[in-house]
Every structure is written in C-alpha cells, then in structure tokens.
C-alpha positions in Angstrom: 0.0 0.1 -0.1 1.6 3.3 -0.8 2.3 5.7 1.9 -0.1 8.6 0.7 -3.0 6.0 0.8 -1.9 4.7 4.2 -1.7 8.1 5.7 -4.9 9.3 4.2 -6.6 6.3 5.4 -5.3 6.7 8.9 -5.8 10.5 9.1 -9.1 10.9 7.8 -11.4 8.0 8.2 -12.3 8.1 11.7 -11.8 12.0 12.2 -14.3 12.4 9.3 -16.8 10.1 10.8 -16.7 11.9 14.2 -16.8 15.3 12.7 -19.9 14.3 10.7 -21.2 12.7 13.9 -20.8 16.2 15.7 -22.6 17.8 12.6 -25.6 15.5 12.8 -26.3 15.5 16.4 -25.8 19.1 17.0 -23.7 18.5 20.0 -20.9 20.9 19.5 -18.8 20.0 22.5 -16.4 18.2 20.4 -16.6 20.7 17.7 -13.5 22.7 18.6 -11.3 19.5 19.0 -12.2 18.5 15.5 -11.8 21.8 14.0 -8.2 21.7 15.7 -7.5 18.4 14.3 -8.2 19.2 10.7 -6.0 22.6 11.3 -3.3 20.3 12.6 -3.7 17.8 9.9 -3.2 20.5 7.2 -0.3 21.8 9.1 1.1 18.1 9.1 0.5 17.6 5.4 2.3 21.0 4.3 5.1 20.2 6.8 5.9 16.8 5.4 5.3 17.9 1.7 7.8 20.7 2.2 10.4 19.1 4.6 9.4 15.3 3.9 12.6 15.0 1.8 14.7 15.5 5.1 12.7 12.9 7.1 13.2 10.5 4.0 16.9 11.2 3.9 17.6 10.5 7.5 16.4 6.6 7.8 17.8 5.9 4.3 21.4 7.1 5.7 20.8 4.7 8.8 19.5 1.7 6.9 17.5 1.4 3.8 14.9 -1.0 5.7 14.0 1.5 8.2 12.0 3.5 5.2 8.6 1.9 5.7 8.9 2.4 9.4 8.7 6.2 8.9 5.3 5.8 7.3 4.1 3.6 10.3 5.5 6.5 12.6 3.6 9.1 10.6 0.4 7.2 11.0 1.0 6.5 14.5 1.3 10.1 15.0 -2.0 10.8 13.2 -3.7 8.3 15.4 -2.3 9.8 18.7 -3.6 13.1 17.6 -7.1 12.2 17.2 -7.3 9.1 19.6 -10.0 9.9 22.5 -7.6 8.5 25.0 -4.5 10.5 24.3 -6.4 13.8 22.5 -2.9 14.8 21.3 -4.5 17.7 19.3 -5.2 19.5 22.6 -1.6 19.1 23.6 -0.6 20.4 20.2 -2.9 23.4 20.4 -1.7 24.2 23.9 2.2 23.8 23.1 2.2 25.2 19.7 -0.9 27.2 18.5 -1.8 29.3 21.5 1.9 30.5 22.5 3.3 30.9 19.0 0.6 30.9 16.0 -2.2 32.7 17.4 -0.3 35.8 18.9 1.6 36.0 15.4 -1.5 35.5 13.2 -4.3 37.1 15.0 -2.8 39.3 17.6 -4.3 37.3 20.4 -2.0 37.4 23.5 -0.9 34.2 24.9 -1.8 34.0 28.7 -0.7 30.7 30.4 -3.6 29.1 32.3 -3.3 28.4 35.9 -3.1 24.7 36.8 -6.0 23.1 38.6 -3.8 22.7 41.6 -3.4 26.5 41.7 -6.9 27.5 40.7 -8.8 25.5 43.5 -6.9 26.7 46.3 -4.6 23.9 47.3 -1.1 24.7 48.0 1.4 24.8 45.1 4.3 22.4 45.1 6.6 25.3 46.4 4.2 26.1 49.4 3.9 22.4 50.3 7.8 22.0 50.2 8.4 25.1 52.3 6.0 23.9 55.0 7.5 20.4 55.2 6.6 18.6 52.2 3.1 17.4 50.8 2.2 15.2 53.8 2.9 18.1 56.3 1.3 21.0 54.5 0.0 23.7 56.3 -2.5 26.1 55.2 -1.2 29.8 55.3 -4.0 30.8 57.7 -3.1 28.0 60.3 0.6 29.2 60.5 -0.3 31.3 63.8 -1.4 28.2 65.7 2.1 26.8 65.1 4.1 29.6 66.9 
C-alpha cells in the first residue's frame, strides 16, 4: 500500500466520521477538538510536503530497511492526535498554536492558564515543600497556631 493511501486512511477515516457525527447530532462539545484536528492535519500535510525529503533522507542514511517504518511512525502520530484516550490535538494546540501561532497571526495575547492545583486553592508544590512537604502541608491561615 502506498504511503499516501495509508496516511490518508489513517488520518481521515475516523476523524471524518466523528466530525460528521458532531454535525449530525448538533452537540458541539467536540466541535473545537475536531476543528483543531483538521487544522493540525493540514499543517502536518504541509510540513511533510515541504520537509518530507529531510525525513526520508535520515532513515535512508541509517538503514534502507527503516524507510517503511517512517510511514508507520507518521500513521501513529496521526492516530495519537485524534485518539480519544490521548487527545494529542489538545496538547499540540496548547504547546504550539496558543503560544506561537495565535499571537503572530491573530494578535491574540498568550496567557498561560493556571493549573488545576493552583486554581482550586490547594497549596502549590513550592508552598507544600516550604511547609514540610506535601504530607505536612499547612494552610497559610493556620500558621499562627504553630507558633
């Protein structure tokens, strides 16, 4: 099977079905995820189109038998992006699009989100370590009772 056909099947069959399901049901909770997937897939295709020769040269220098493995790695990367267990697209959007692409293209300033631990009032790692570790963490309002 040619590389193009294999990558097209791996990268579009399930995402197309899931996107059509979102449109058919009218439940748009997963809409941003699938929109981000299609944008990431387009970026993946452009990247492999322009820089694929570099990716193809490296395995050929190491061993000619590794060439099919590169196709399988690309398929694995596409499956990682849309798999419901990994949701790799969310990681790509947070790591690449929000800090680098959105500010440059749309002028949207990047503000790093607070972690769940910081936002729910739990002590951060630095506070827990300062007060004797995570097991002995003391809330700041109870510090007067220790004196």
